[in-house]
C-alpha positions, -999 to +999 in steps of 0.1 A: -237-824-661-249-791-677-285-803-676-282-808-638-267-774-633-295-757-651-321-778-633-305-769-600-305-732-609-342-734-619-350-751-587-332-724-567-350-697-588-384-712-581-377-715-543-364-678-542-396-666-559-418-687-536-398-672-505-402-637-520-440-642-524-444-656-489-423-627-474-440-600-495-477-610-490-474-626-455-486-661-466-488-689-441-489-664-412-454-651-418-447-613-411-441-592-441-404-587-449-389-561-470-358-582-478-378-613-488-366-609-525-329-609-518-323-644-531-340-635-564-318-604-567-287-626-561-297-652-587-304-624-612-271-606-608-257-587-628-289-581-647-306-567-615-284-537-619-301-527-651-336-527-634-330-491-623-333-480-659-369-489-660-398-469-643-400-477-607-434-493-607-419-522-629-389-528-605-403-557-586-414-576-617-383-570-636-361-581-606-381-613-603-375-621-640-338-613-642-327-648-632-343-660-664-316-643-683-290-662-664-309-695-671-309-687-708-272-678-708-263-712-690-286-730-715-267-714-745-234-721-729-243-757-724-254-761-760-222-745-773-201-770-751-221-800-763-216-791-799-177-793-796 
């Protein structure tokens, strides 16, 4: 069950990053949207709150990478459960 949850989270993360890129760069004829990264921010919460500590030029990259922390936490949690 844990593997499917992690796979679902990864699929949601990849979809959110794709939507962010489409909205940011206007791919496929879409108008640019400043809120296109909101799903990435939600998936990376609470780590996205720490992005403000870095220099402002790194904010978009760090915000896009924060969901990876949650994926690693889920993976560690699933491994700990499977050992018991």
